[in-house]
C-alpha positions in Angstrom: -41.7 -60.2 30.1 -39.6 -62.8 28.3 -38.6 -61.5 24.9 -40.0 -64.6 23.2 -43.4 -63.9 24.8 -43.7 -60.4 23.4 -46.8 -60.2 21.2 -45.3 -58.2 18.3 -42.3 -58.9 16.2 -41.3 -55.3 15.4 -42.0 -52.1 17.2 -40.8 -48.6 16.3 -40.4 -45.5 18.4 -40.4 -42.1 16.6 -38.9 -39.0 18.2 -40.2 -35.4 18.0 -38.3 -32.8 15.9 -40.8 -30.7 13.9 -40.1 -30.9 10.1 -37.1 -33.2 10.8 -39.7 -35.8 11.8 -40.5 -36.2 8.1 -37.4 -38.4 8.2 -39.6 -41.0 10.0 -41.5 -41.4 6.8 -38.4 -42.2 4.8 -37.4 -44.8 7.4 -40.8 -46.5 7.3 -40.7 -46.6 3.5 -37.2 -48.2 3.4 -38.4 -50.8 6.0 -41.5 -51.5 3.9 -39.2 -52.0 0.8 -37.4 -54.8 2.7 -40.6 -56.4 4.1 -40.4 -54.9 7.6 -43.7 -53.5 8.8 -43.7 -52.4 12.5 -46.7 -53.7 14.3 -46.7 -51.4 17.3 -45.8 -47.7 17.2 -45.0 -45.0 19.7 -44.2 -41.4 19.0 -44.1 -37.9 20.3 -44.6 -34.5 18.7 -44.0 -34.9 14.9 -43.3 -38.6 15.6 -46.8 -38.8 17.0 -48.3 -37.3 13.9 -46.4 -39.6 11.5 -47.0 -42.5 13.9 -50.8 -42.1 14.1 -51.2 -41.9 10.3 -49.1 -45.1 10.0 -51.1 -46.8 12.7 -54.3 -45.8 10.9 -53.2 -47.9 7.9 -51.7 -45.3 5.6 -48.6 -46.3 3.6 -45.4 -44.2 4.1 -45.6 -42.5 0.7 -49.3 -41.6 1.4 -48.2 -39.9 4.6 -45.5 -38.0 2.6 -48.0 -36.9 0.1 -50.3 -35.8 2.9 -47.5 -33.7 4.5 -46.6 -32.1 1.3 -50.2 -31.4 0.1 -51.2 -30.1 3.5 -48.3 -27.6 3.3 -47.7 -27.8 7.0 -45.3 -25.0 6.9 -48.1 -22.7 5.7 -51.1 -24.1 7.5 -50.2 -22.7 10.9 -52.3 -19.8 12.1 -49.9 -17.1 13.3 -51.5 -15.1 16.0 -50.8 -12.5 18.7 -49.1 -14.2 21.7 -51.4 -15.4 24.4 -50.4 -18.8 25.6 -48.6 -19.6 22.3 -47.5 -18.0 19.1 -49.3 -20.6 16.9 -52.3 -22.8 17.2 -53.0 -26.3 15.8 -56.6 -26.0 14.6 -55.6 -26.8 11.0 -53.6 -29.8 12.2 -56.8 -31.1 13.9 -58.7 -30.7 10.6 -56.1 -32.9 8.8 -56.5 -35.6 11.5 -60.3 -35.4 11.1 -60.1 -35.7 7.3 -57.7 -38.7 7.2 -58.6 -40.7 10.3 -62.3 -41.7 10.3 -62.8 -42.0 14.1 -61.5 -40.0 17.0 -60.5 -43.0 19.1 -57.4 -45.0 19.6 -59.4 -48.2 19.2 -60.2 -47.3 15.6 -56.5 -47.6 14.6 -55.3 -50.7 12.8 -52.1 -50.9 14.9 -51.5 -50.2 18.6 -50.3 -46.6 19.0 -48.8 -44.8 22.0 -48.0 -41.1 22.3 -46.4 -39.2 25.1 -47.6 -35.8 26.4 -46.2 -33.5 29.1 -48.5 -32.5 32.0 -47.6 -29.0 32.9 -49.7 -29.1 36.1 -48.0 -32.2 37.6 -44.7 -31.7 35.8 -44.8 -35.4 34.7 -44.8 -37.2 31.4 -47.9 -39.3 30.5 -48.4 -42.0 27.9 -51.7 -42.3 26.1 -53.0 -45.3 24.1 -56.8 -45.3 24.6 -59.8 -43.0 24.5 -60.1 -39.8 22.5 -57.3 -39.8 19.9 -57.0 -36.3 18.3 -56.6 -34.3 21.5 -53.7 -36.4 22.7 -51.9 -36.3 19.3 -52.2 -32.5 19.2 -51.1 -32.2 22.8 -48.1 -34.3 22.0 -47.2 -31.9 19.2 -47.7 -28.7 21.1 -44.1 -27.3 21.4 -44.1 -25.1 24.5 -44.4 -21.3 23.9 -44.4 -21.9 20.1 -47.7 -23.7 20.0 -50.8 -23.1 22.0 -51.0 -25.8 24.8 -53.9 -28.2 24.9 -56.4 -27.9 27.8 -57.9 -31.4 28.5 -60.2 -31.9 31.4 -58.9 -28.8 33.1 -55.2 -29.8 32.7 -52.6 -28.2 30.6 -50.6 -30.4 28.2 -47.7 -29.7 25.9 -45.2 -31.5 23.7 -44.3 -35.0 25.0 -40.7 -34.3 24.0 -40.3 -32.0 26.9 -39.8 -35.1 29.2 -39.6 -38.0 26.8 -38.6 -37.2 23.2 -38.2 -40.9 22.3 -41.0 -42.9 23.9 -39.4 -46.4 23.6 -40.1 -47.6 27.1 -43.9 -47.8 26.7 -43.6 -50.5 23.9 -40.2 -52.1 24.8 -41.9 -55.1 26.5 -44.5 -55.5 23.8 -42.1 -56.3 20.8 -39.3 -58.6 20.2 -37.3 -56.1 18.2 -37.5 -52.3 18.8 -36.3 -49.7 16.3 -35.7 -46.2 17.5 -35.6 -43.2 15.2 -34.1 -40.0 16.6 -34.0 -36.9 14.4 -32.4 -34.3 16.8 -28.7 -34.8 16.3 -26.9 -32.0 18.1 -23.4 -30.5 17.9 -21.5 -27.2 18.0 -23.5 -24.4 16.5 -22.3 -20.9 15.5 -24.1 -17.6 15.1 -27.3 -18.3 17.1 -29.1 -15.0 16.9 -32.8 -14.0 16.8 -35.8 -15.4 18.6 -36.4 -18.3 16.2 -32.8 -19.6 16.3 -32.5 -19.2 20.1 -35.8 -21.0 20.7 -34.9 -23.8 18.2 -31.5 -24.4 19.8 -32.9 -24.3 23.3 -35.6 -26.9 22.7 -33.2 -29.2 20.8 -30.8 -29.1 23.7 -33.5 -29.8 26.3 -35.0 -32.6 24.3 -31.6 -34.2 23.6 -31.1 -34.7 27.4 -34.0 -37.1 27.9 -33.4 -39.6 25.1 -30.2 -41.4 26.3 -32.1 -44.1 28.3 -34.5 -44.6 25.4 -31.8 -45.0 22.9 -30.1 -47.6 25.1 -33.2 -49.9 25.2 -33.7 -49.9 21.4 -32.3 -52.8 19.5 -31.5 -50.7 16.4 -31.2 -46.9 16.3 -31.4 -44.6 13.2 -30.0 -41.2 14.1 -28.5 -39.6 10.9 -26.2 -36.5 11.5 -27.7 -34.7 8.5 -30.8 -33.8 10.5 -28.7 -30.9 12.0 -29.0 -29.2 8.6 -32.8 -28.7 9.1 -34.9 -26.7 11.5 -38.3 -27.3 13.1 -40.2 -25.5 10.4 -38.5 -26.8 7.2 -41.6 -28.5 6.0 -40.9 -27.1 2.5 -37.9 -29.4 2.4 -39.9 -32.6 2.9 -38.4 -34.5 -0.1 -34.9 -33.9 1.1 -35.6 -34.9 4.7 -37.6 -38.0 3.5 -34.6 -39.1 1.4 -32.2 -38.8 4.3 -34.3 -41.2 6.3 -34.8 -43.6 3.4 -31.1 -43.7 2.4 -29.8 -44.0 5.9 -32.1 -47.0 6.5 -31.4 -48.7 3.2 -27.6 -48.2 3.7 -27.8 -49.9 7.1 -30.3 -52.7 6.1 -27.5 -55.3 6.1 -26.6 -54.2 9.7 -30.2 -54.7 10.6 -30.2 -58.1 8.8 -27.3 -59.2 11.2 -29.6 -58.6 14.1 -32.8 -60.2 12.8 -33.6 -62.9 10.3 -34.3 -60.4 7.5 -34.4 -63.1 4.8 -37.0 -65.0 6.8 -39.1 -61.8 7.1 -38.9 -61.2 3.3 -39.8 -64.8 2.5 -42.7 -64.6 4.9 -43.9 -61.4 3.3 -43.7 -62.9 -0.2 -45.7 -65.9 1.0 -48.4 -63.7 2.4 -48.6 -61.7 -0.9 -48.9 -64.9 -2.9 -51.5 -66.3 -0.5 -53.6 -63.1 -0.6 -53.6 -63.1 -4.4 
């Protein structure tokens, strides 16, 4: 598709990363401050959770308040291991309370999420039909979370095969922003089940994002995400600030790539017109 024919001006792809995905909210808030409102969204795992709330019409700060008030770090039901150490029933209740209809078509913006089909060993992208089951499947980190059984098929975290689902919206937007929250590097003293699992999944997920990063027009990938782990939901404000500050500091770089002044003026015109 010719870039000028793409139906949406801005798209954004949000990676998985557990609590580190709160950074996505900070990025969206900084973009909002400068008049940039992505019109099409893709995400996996925590990126799918943030993305679906944004696509439903919630403002970034509302999503942050939801994450903090829901106490995601405490809402998980620890249970004896069967197919997973945790389940996502409480996460589903949050979706039900904040999104009025369990269908992709009810969202205000197009939304795509990736899931991993354990039976076929392939990645799948979902953008229609029942909504909640696919968002939960996308967030079901293997072994840690209970997998989702849908129509007799076992699905887990989309990040297993595609932790930055940029390809599914690349040809639908003229400018694609990718947000990656899993910066890796040398680590010392990796001991204990939690640390080993955390490190293993981050290394696996990191291997499948290179092509996705390459097709984005602008990438936000702050190194500070290395300081946080998957379950650091209690540090939501700190993680949010990293995303907001990184985006704001690079906004001039973004302006070099797009007509940012034109976007801001267009936004101001719309506000005046609406009032």
